[in-house]
C-alpha positions in Angstrom: 19.4 -32.5 -2.6 18.9 -29.1 -4.3 16.3 -28.3 -6.9 16.2 -25.1 -8.9 12.8 -24.1 -10.2 12.5 -21.5 -13.0 9.5 -19.6 -14.4 10.3 -17.4 -17.4 9.5 -16.0 -20.9 5.8 -15.4 -20.4 5.1 -13.2 -17.4 6.9 -12.5 -14.1 10.1 -14.6 -14.3 11.4 -16.1 -11.1 13.7 -18.6 -9.6 13.3 -20.7 -6.4 15.5 -23.1 -4.4 14.0 -26.2 -2.8 16.5 -28.1 -0.6 15.5 -31.5 0.9 11.9 -30.5 0.3 12.2 -27.1 2.1 11.7 -23.8 0.3 15.0 -21.9 1.0 14.8 -19.0 -1.4 12.6 -17.5 -4.1 12.7 -14.2 -5.9 11.3 -12.5 -9.1 13.6 -11.1 -11.7 11.8 -7.8 -11.7 13.2 -6.9 -8.3 16.8 -6.8 -9.8 16.1 -5.3 -13.3 13.5 -2.8 -12.0 11.2 -3.7 -14.9 7.8 -4.7 -13.6 6.7 -8.2 -14.4 10.0 -8.8 -16.3 9.6 -12.0 -18.3 13.2 -12.4 -19.4 15.4 -15.3 -18.4 15.8 -14.8 -14.6 19.6 -14.7 -14.5 19.8 -12.2 -11.6 17.3 -14.2 -9.6 19.3 -17.4 -10.2 22.5 -15.6 -9.1 20.8 -14.7 -5.9 19.7 -18.3 -5.4 23.3 -19.5 -5.9 24.5 -17.0 -3.4 21.9 -18.1 -0.9 22.8 -21.8 -1.5 26.6 -20.9 -1.3 27.3 -23.3 -4.1 27.6 -23.5 -7.9 24.9 -24.4 -10.4 26.7 -27.7 -11.3 26.2 -28.9 -7.7 22.4 -28.8 -8.0 20.6 -32.1 -8.5 17.8 -31.0 -10.8 16.7 -27.9 -12.7 13.0 -27.7 -13.6 11.0 -25.3 -15.8 7.4 -24.6 -14.9 5.8 -25.2 -18.3 6.1 -27.4 -21.4 6.7 -25.0 -24.2 6.2 -27.5 -27.0 2.6 -28.2 -25.8 2.0 -24.4 -25.7 3.3 -24.2 -29.3 0.9 -26.9 -30.3 -2.0 -25.0 -28.7 -1.1 -21.8 -30.7 -0.9 -23.7 -34.0 -4.3 -25.5 -33.4 -5.9 -22.3 -32.3 -4.8 -20.4 -35.5 -5.9 -23.3 -37.7 -9.3 -23.4 -36.0 -9.8 -19.7 -36.6 -8.2 -19.4 -40.0 -8.1 -17.2 -42.1 -8.8 -14.8 -39.2 -5.9 -13.5 -37.2 -3.2 -13.9 -39.9 -1.3 -10.8 -38.7 -1.3 -12.0 -35.1 -0.2 -15.5 -36.4 2.8 -13.9 -38.2 3.8 -12.0 -35.0 3.5 -15.0 -32.8 5.3 -17.4 -35.1 8.1 -15.0 -35.5 8.7 -15.0 -31.7 8.4 -18.7 -31.4 10.6 -19.6 -34.4 13.3 -17.3 -33.2 13.3 -18.3 -29.6 10.5 -20.0 -27.7 10.3 -23.1 -29.8 13.9 -23.9 -28.8 13.4 -23.0 -25.2 15.1 -26.1 -23.8 18.3 -25.3 -25.7 18.0 -21.6 -24.8 17.6 -22.4 -21.1 20.6 -24.7 -21.1 22.6 -22.1 -22.9 21.7 -19.3 -20.4 22.4 -21.5 -17.5 25.7 -22.6 -18.9 26.7 -18.9 -19.2 25.9 -18.3 -15.6 27.7 -21.4 -14.5 30.7 -20.8 -16.9 30.5 -24.4 -18.1 29.3 -26.5 -21.0 25.6 -27.3 -21.2 26.5 -31.0 -20.8 28.0 -30.3 -17.4 24.7 -29.0 -16.0 22.2 -31.0 -13.9 19.3 -32.7 -15.6 16.7 -30.2 -17.0 13.1 -31.3 -16.4 9.7 -29.8 -17.3 6.4 -29.8 -15.5 3.0 -28.8 -16.9 1.9 -25.2 -16.2 -1.1 -26.1 -14.1 0.8 -28.9 -12.4 3.2 -26.2 -11.2 0.4 -24.1 -9.9 -1.2 -27.0 -8.1 2.1 -28.1 -6.5 2.7 -24.5 -5.4 -0.7 -24.4 -3.7 -0.8 -27.9 -2.1 2.7 -28.9 -1.1 3.5 -25.8 1.0 0.0 -25.8 2.5 -0.7 -27.1 6.1 -3.1 -29.7 4.8 -2.7 -33.5 4.5 -5.4 -33.6 1.9 -7.2 -30.9 -0.1 -9.0 -30.0 -3.2 -6.7 -27.9 -5.3 -8.3 -25.4 -7.8 -6.1 -23.6 -10.3 -7.6 -20.6 -12.2 -5.6 -18.4 -14.6 -5.5 -17.1 -18.1 -4.0 -20.1 -19.8 -1.1 -22.6 -19.3 -0.4 -25.0 -22.2 -4.1 -25.7 -22.7 -5.7 -25.6 -19.3 -7.3 -22.4 -17.9 -9.1 -24.0 -15.0 -8.1 -27.3 -13.4 -9.1 -29.3 -10.3 -6.7 -31.7 -8.5 -6.9 -33.9 -5.4 -3.9 -33.5 -3.1 -3.2 -36.3 -0.7 0.1 -36.5 1.3 2.7 -36.3 -1.4 0.5 -36.8 -4.5 -1.5 -34.6 -6.8 -4.1 -36.3 -9.0 -5.7 -34.3 -11.8 -9.6 -34.5 -11.8 -10.7 -32.3 -14.7 -9.9 -29.2 -16.6 -11.4 -26.4 -18.8 -9.3 -25.6 -21.8 -8.4 -22.5 -23.9 -10.0 -20.3 -25.2 -12.6 -20.6 -22.4 -10.8 -18.8 -19.5 -12.1 -17.0 -16.5 -8.7 -15.2 -16.2 -8.9 -14.0 -19.8 -12.5 -12.9 -19.3 -11.4 -10.7 -16.4 -8.4 -9.5 -18.4 -10.7 -8.6 -21.3 -12.6 -6.3 -19.0 -9.3 -5.0 -17.6 -8.3 -4.1 -21.2 -11.8 -2.6 -22.0 -11.8 -0.3 -19.0 -8.4 1.1 -20.0 -6.0 -0.8 -17.7 -3.0 -2.9 -18.6 -3.5 -6.6 -19.1 -1.5 -8.8 -16.7 -1.0 -6.0 -14.2 -4.1 -3.9 -14.1 -6.6 -6.7 -13.0 -6.2 -5.7 -9.3 -7.1 -2.1 -10.3 -10.3 -3.4 -11.8 -11.1 -5.3 -8.6 -10.4 -2.2 -6.5 -12.6 -0.1 -8.7 -15.6 -2.5 -8.4 -17.0 -1.3 -5.0 -17.5 2.2 -6.5 -20.0 0.8 -9.1 -23.2 -1.1 -9.3 -23.4 -4.5 -11.1 -25.7 -3.2 -13.9 -24.1 -5.3 -16.6 -24.3 -8.8 -15.1 -27.2 -9.9 -17.3 -25.5 -8.7 -20.4 -22.3 -10.6 -19.5 -24.2 -13.8 -18.7 -26.5 -13.6 -21.7 -23.9 -12.8 -24.3 -20.3 -13.4 -23.2 -20.3 -16.5 -21.0 -22.4 -19.6 -20.6 -22.2 -20.8 -17.0 -23.5 -24.1 -15.9 -24.8 -25.0 -12.4 -21.5 -26.7 -11.5 -19.5 -23.6 -12.4 -18.1 -24.9 -15.7 -18.3 -22.4 -18.5 -17.8 -21.5 -22.2 -17.1 -18.1 -23.6 -18.7 -16.7 -26.7 -15.6 -16.0 -28.8 -17.5 -13.7 -31.2 -16.9 -10.9 -28.7 -13.2 -11.6 -28.0 -10.0 -11.1 -30.0 -7.3 -12.7 -27.8 -7.4 -16.1 -29.5 -6.0 -14.8 -32.8 -5.7 -11.0 -32.6 -3.5 -8.4 -31.0 -6.2 -7.0 -28.7 -8.4 -8.6 -26.0 -11.8 -7.5 -27.3 -13.3 -6.5 -30.6 -15.9 -4.1 -32.1 -18.7 -6.5 -31.3 -17.7 -6.2 -27.7 -17.7 -2.4 -27.9 -21.2 -2.4 -29.5 -22.5 -4.7 -26.7 -21.5 -2.2 -24.1 -22.3 0.9 -26.1 -18.9 2.5 -26.4 -15.3 1.9 -27.4 -12.6 0.9 -25.0 -11.7 3.6 -22.4 -8.4 5.3 -23.4 -5.7 4.5 -20.8 -5.1 7.3 -18.3 -8.3 9.1 -19.3 -10.8 10.0 -16.6 -12.8 7.1 -15.1 -16.5 7.4 -15.4 -19.3 5.7 -13.4 -19.8 3.4 -16.4 -16.3 1.9 -15.9 -17.1 1.4 -12.2 -20.3 -0.3 -13.0 -18.6 -2.6 -15.6 -15.9 -3.4 -13.0 -18.6 -4.2 -10.4 -20.4 -6.4 -12.9 -17.5 -8.6 -14.1 -16.3 -8.9 -10.5 -19.7 -10.2 -9.4 -19.8 -12.7 -12.3 -16.3 -13.9 -11.5 -17.2 -14.4 -7.8 -20.3 -16.4 -8.6 -18.4 -18.7 -11.0 -15.6 -19.3 -8.5 -18.2 -20.1 -5.8 -19.9 -22.6 -8.0 -16.6 -24.2 -9.0 -15.5 -24.6 -5.4 -18.8 -26.0 -4.3 -18.5 -28.6 -7.1 -15.0 -29.4 -6.0 -16.3 -30.0 -2.4 -19.1 -32.2 -3.7 -16.8 -34.3 -5.9 -13.8 -34.7 -3.7 -15.4 -34.8 -0.2 -12.5 -33.1 1.6 -12.6 -30.2 4.1 -9.7 -28.2 2.7 -9.2 -26.1 -0.4 -6.0 -24.8 -1.9 -6.0 -22.1 -4.7 -3.4 -20.9 -7.2 -3.2 -19.2 -10.6 -3.6 -15.5 -11.2 -7.3 -15.5 -10.5 -6.6 -16.8 -7.0 -5.2 -13.3 -6.3 -8.8 -12.0 -6.4 -9.0 -11.6 -2.7 -12.6 -10.4 -2.8 -13.7 -13.7 -4.3 -11.5 -15.6 -1.8 -13.3 -13.9 1.1 -16.6 -15.0 -0.3 -15.3 -18.6 -0.6 -14.4 -18.5 3.1 -17.7 -17.0 4.2 -20.2 -18.7 1.8 -18.4 -21.8 0.5 -18.5 -25.3 1.9 -14.8 -25.8 2.7 -13.8 -25.5 6.4 -10.3 -24.2 5.5 -8.7 -22.5 2.5 -5.1 -21.7 1.7 -4.0 -19.6 -1.2 -0.5 -19.6 -2.6 0.8 -16.0 -2.0 2.7 -16.0 -5.3 -0.3 -17.4 -7.1 0.7 -16.1 -10.5 3.4 -17.4 -12.8 6.2 -16.5 -10.4 4.9 -19.1 -8.0 5.4 -21.7 -10.7 9.1 -21.6 -9.9 8.4 -23.0 -6.4 5.6 -25.3 -7.6 7.8 -26.9 -10.3 10.6 -27.6 -7.8 8.2 -29.1 -5.3 6.5 -31.2 -7.9 9.9 -32.8 -8.7 10.7 -33.4 -5.0 7.3 -34.9 -4.1 5.9 -36.4 -7.3 8.9 -37.2 -9.5 11.2 -38.3 -6.6 8.3 -39.5 -4.4 9.5 -37.9 -1.2 7.0 -37.7 1.6 5.6 -34.5 3.2 6.0 -34.0 6.9 2.8 -32.5 8.0 2.5 -31.2 11.6 -0.8 -31.3 13.5 0.1 -28.1 15.3 -2.5 -25.4 14.8 0.3 -22.8 15.2 1.9 -23.7 11.9 0.4 -21.7 9.1 2.3 -23.3 6.1 5.7 -23.9 4.6 6.2 -20.6 2.8 8.3 -19.0 5.5 5.9 -16.1 5.5 7.1 -15.5 1.9 10.3 -13.9 3.3 12.4 -15.7 0.8 14.4 -13.0 -0.9 17.6 -11.0 -0.3 18.5 -9.4 3.0 21.2 -6.8 3.8 23.5 -6.6 6.7 24.2 -3.6 9.0 27.7 -3.0 7.8 26.8 -2.7 4.1 23.8 -0.5 4.8 25.9 1.8 6.9 28.6 1.9 4.3 26.1 2.8 1.6 24.6 5.7 3.7 28.0 7.1 4.4 29.0 6.9 0.7 26.0 9.0 -0.3 26.2 11.3 2.7 22.8 10.3 4.1 21.9 11.7 7.5 20.8 9.0 9.9 20.7 7.8 13.4 21.2 4.2 14.4 19.1 2.9 17.4 18.9 -0.5 19.1 15.7 -2.4 18.4 13.6 -1.4 21.4 14.3 2.3 21.0 13.8 2.2 17.3 10.4 0.5 17.5 9.2 2.8 20.2 10.3 5.9 18.2 8.9 4.7 14.9 5.5 4.0 16.6 5.4 7.6 17.8 6.4 8.9 14.4 3.5 7.0 12.8 1.0 8.1 15.5 2.0 11.8 14.7 0.7 11.3 11.1 3.9 10.6 9.3 4.4 8.1 6.5 7.3 5.7 7.0 9.2 3.5 4.5 9.9 0.2 6.4 12.7 -2.0 5.2 13.9 -5.1 7.1 15.0 -8.7 6.7 14.4 -10.8 3.7 12.3 -9.5 0.8 8.9 -10.9 0.2 8.2 -13.3 -2.7 5.1 -12.6 -4.7 3.1 -9.4 -5.4 2.4 -8.3 -1.8 4.6 -6.5 0.7 4.1 -8.0 4.1 6.1 -5.9 6.5 9.6 -6.3 5.1 9.4 -3.9 2.1 6.4 -1.8 3.1 5.2 1.8 3.4 3.3 2.2 6.6 1.1 4.7 8.4 -1.7 5.4 10.9 -5.0 3.7 9.9 -7.0 6.2 12.0 -5.8 9.1 9.9 -8.6 10.3 7.6 -6.2 11.8 5.1 -3.8 8.8 5.0 -5.3 7.1 2.0 -5.1 10.1 -0.3 -1.7 11.1 1.0 -0.3 7.7 0.2 -2.0 7.3 -3.1 -1.3 10.8 -4.6 1.9 12.0 -2.9 3.8 8.7 -2.4 2.5 6.0 -4.6 1.6 8.4 -7.5 -1.3 6.2 -8.4 -5.1 6.4 -8.8 -6.9 7.9 -5.8 -9.5 5.1 -5.7 -7.0 2.4 -4.8 -7.5 1.0 -1.2 -4.8 0.1 1.3 -4.5 -3.0 3.5 -4.5 -3.2 7.2 -1.6 -5.1 9.0 -3.4 -6.3 12.1 -2.1 -8.2 15.1 -3.3 -11.8 14.5 -4.9 -12.2 17.9 -6.9 -9.0 17.3 -8.2 -9.5 13.8 -11.8 -10.4 15.0 -11.9 -7.1 17.1 -11.8 -5.1 13.9 -13.0 -7.4 11.0 -15.6 -10.1 10.4 -12.8 -12.7 10.1 -11.8 -15.5 12.5 -9.1 -17.1 10.3 -5.5 -16.2 9.7 -4.8 -14.1 6.5 -1.0 -13.7 6.6 -0.7 -13.0 2.9 -3.3 -10.2 2.4 -5.4 -12.6 0.2 -8.7 -12.4 2.0 -11.2 -9.5 2.1 -13.6 -9.2 5.0 -15.9 -6.4 6.3 -14.9 -4.0 9.0 -16.9 -4.7 12.2 -20.2 -2.8 12.1 -19.6 -1.2 15.5 -16.6 0.6 13.9 -18.7 2.0 11.1 -19.3 5.8 11.0 -22.9 6.8 10.4 -23.7 9.0 7.4 -26.3 11.6 6.8 -28.7 11.1 3.9 -26.8 13.4 1.6 -23.6 11.4 2.0 -25.5 8.1 1.4 -26.5 9.4 -2.1 -22.9 9.8 -3.3 -21.7 7.8 -6.2 -18.4 6.6 -7.5 -15.2 8.4 -6.5 -17.3 10.9 -4.5 -17.6 8.1 -1.9 -13.9 8.6 -1.1 -14.5 11.9 0.5 -16.4 10.4 3.4 -14.7 8.4 6.2 -16.4 5.1 6.5 -15.1 3.8 9.8 -12.9 4.5 12.8 -10.0 3.1 10.7 -10.7 5.1 7.5 -7.4 4.6 5.8 -7.9 0.9 5.5 -11.7 0.8 5.0 -12.9 0.6 1.4 -16.1 2.3 0.3 -18.1 -0.9 0.7 -16.7 -1.2 4.3 -14.4 -4.0 3.3 -10.6 -4.4 3.9 -7.9 -6.6 2.4 -6.4 -8.1 5.6 -2.9 -9.1 6.6 -2.7 -10.8 9.9 0.7 -10.4 11.5 2.1 -13.3 13.5 5.0 -13.3 15.9 6.1 -16.7 14.6 6.7 -15.4 11.0 7.6 -11.7 11.4 8.4 -10.9 15.1 9.9 -7.5 14.5 7.0 -6.1 12.4 4.6 -7.7 15.0 6.4 -5.9 17.8 6.2 -2.5 15.9 2.4 -2.9 15.8 2.4 -3.8 19.5 4.3 -0.6 20.2 1.8 1.4 18.2 -1.1 -0.4 20.0 0.4 0.4 23.4 0.6 4.1 22.3 -2.7 4.5 20.6 -4.9 1.5 21.5 -5.0 0.5 17.8 -3.5 -2.8 16.8 -3.3 -2.0 13.1 -1.0 -0.2 10.7 -1.7 0.8 7.1 0.5 -1.3 4.8 1.2 -0.8 1.1 4.1 -2.0 -1.0 7.4 0.0 -0.9 7.4 1.2 -4.5 5.8 3.9 -6.7 3.4 3.2 -9.5 4.9 1.3 -12.4 7.9 0.0 -10.5 8.5 -3.3 -8.7 8.7 -3.4 -4.9 12.2 -2.3 -3.7 14.8 -4.9 -3.2 18.0 -3.2 -2.0 18.8 -0.3 0.4 19.7 1.7 -2.7 16.2 1.1 -4.2 14.6 2.1 -0.9 16.5 5.3 -0.5 15.8 6.3 -4.0 12.1 5.7 -3.6 12.2 7.6 -0.3 13.8 10.6 -1.8 11.6 10.7 -4.9 8.4 10.7 -2.9 6.9 12.6 0.0 7.6 9.9 2.6 8.5 11.5 5.9 10.9 8.8 7.3 12.8 5.8 6.2 13.8 2.8 8.4 16.3 0.3 7.0 17.0 -2.3 9.7 18.2 -0.2 12.7 18.8 3.0 10.7 16.3 5.8 10.9 16.3 8.7 8.4 14.2 11.8 8.3 13.4 13.4 5.0 13.9 16.9 6.3 17.5 16.2 7.1 18.6 14.7 3.8 20.6 16.4 1.1 18.8 17.4 -2.1 18.2 14.2 -4.2 20.2 14.0 -7.4 18.3 11.8 -9.8 20.5 9.0 -11.3 19.1 6.2 -13.4 22.4 4.4 -13.9 22.3 1.7 -11.3 22.3 -2.1 -11.1 23.2 -4.6 -8.5 24.6 -8.0 -8.7 25.0 -10.9 -6.3 28.3 -12.7 -5.9 29.0 -16.0 -4.4 30.5 -15.9 -0.9 
């Protein structure tokens, strides 16, 4: 039985294939269109799914959409009525979009699918709808390794819910309670993302990365004015300071007055004030999440916790849950945002609607059922070689052992390598198949990668890919973190001591000082966002790190996503080569092909490109 899950039209469209309860493929539309967080109907993603399934859309058993749009429409109407006459301009804009398209989403989805299938809508499989938070909960629990778990979903908003708690047992998910719009932890964080000059729905991770440079000076102002937090973690926002319910912005003048200045202009210089604000809202967010998880533990009396929703990508908060919370084990959906709803909706149909059981193994080796997130397209040797020959790229092709040994040496010499192999990752993190990698011991590596390759803000930290069995040698962590969703401290014996003058530095000035023996992956607060690499899920990337370890004694590589600022992670060899040539990367590896930048022809920029998948 095949089920196609779709998330679309709001943020980060995606499609996923679940076959007999197993996740076979999943991919975001942005990877094909090259438009970051593309929210349009995921036609390219669906074409890839069909190619992977080697069948036509008519032969699927069910198609499922991750949200109930009519309920969302009801929420919008009720919200505008509650705030009338405020927000009339916003109401007109929103209603125009809904009346032209979103209100008729069922018809539109069927029409788009029929175009792809070259058939009449009546010939398509049944189209079903799950609730937004049900999709999140299903994406978190059903692929997890747990028989039972508390499932906490935290995001901006679904239909109504912004926070929800579920009890997962075997193949069932039972809702416990929820907090509804406009009271939203995700929207609170997005409001501060907006206020500090970053883009909502994509800049939240920048705010999190900025927080360690600041001091949480504004915590009391936030708690006394913006949000009322109860002991159990439930909360209500003071909507006098926010504009998102009815306006076209996240915050208003009253918010500006509270913090003593207008919103920072995007791309303008960051000040210590923005860093302190980031530190403050990050601390508030962490404390609320800790209270909510402790409440979940008390109410449901289970040892395991699953997390999903955009707020679950806050890996600093996740690290605190693991260290300070009451649950023995936690598992976070790696595509925790809306894209993961494509997987969750399909799994909800398989397990809840069709009542199929989950086969849970008691083996401690098994991490989960996400296939390491390696669920996207892969490219074969012949087509890669043909592309390189067509563009007159200069390359050598090596067998696996020689290639890994040579690349380890190249990295140890201080070079930056674009690393492209196997199936593309699903979700926002590159986990060793579409990565840019380097030497974590190199004091200049962070600034080189940020400014010369990623073309992004210098304060942004990079993640360590560490051999799973050695994670506790470098970090205060004794659990797997395969999806880069847990932050932990670098071991104290790896810290570098500072003189008094260095200790007095503030803000971005802290970047100038190496903080540990692995400075390229150590943030200014001695933390790191960790990816444990396991031979069971990514044997080739694991072996590359082993080669680097044999050469240097260091079982870590710097890992950042293979893209430049403002672009999605690369999908195809063409994307990878273009990114390689547009940046100051030194080498590119695509499968067994090795290319040196110094040997390539001068790059001719060409924006006219697109790629399509065809059925075999």
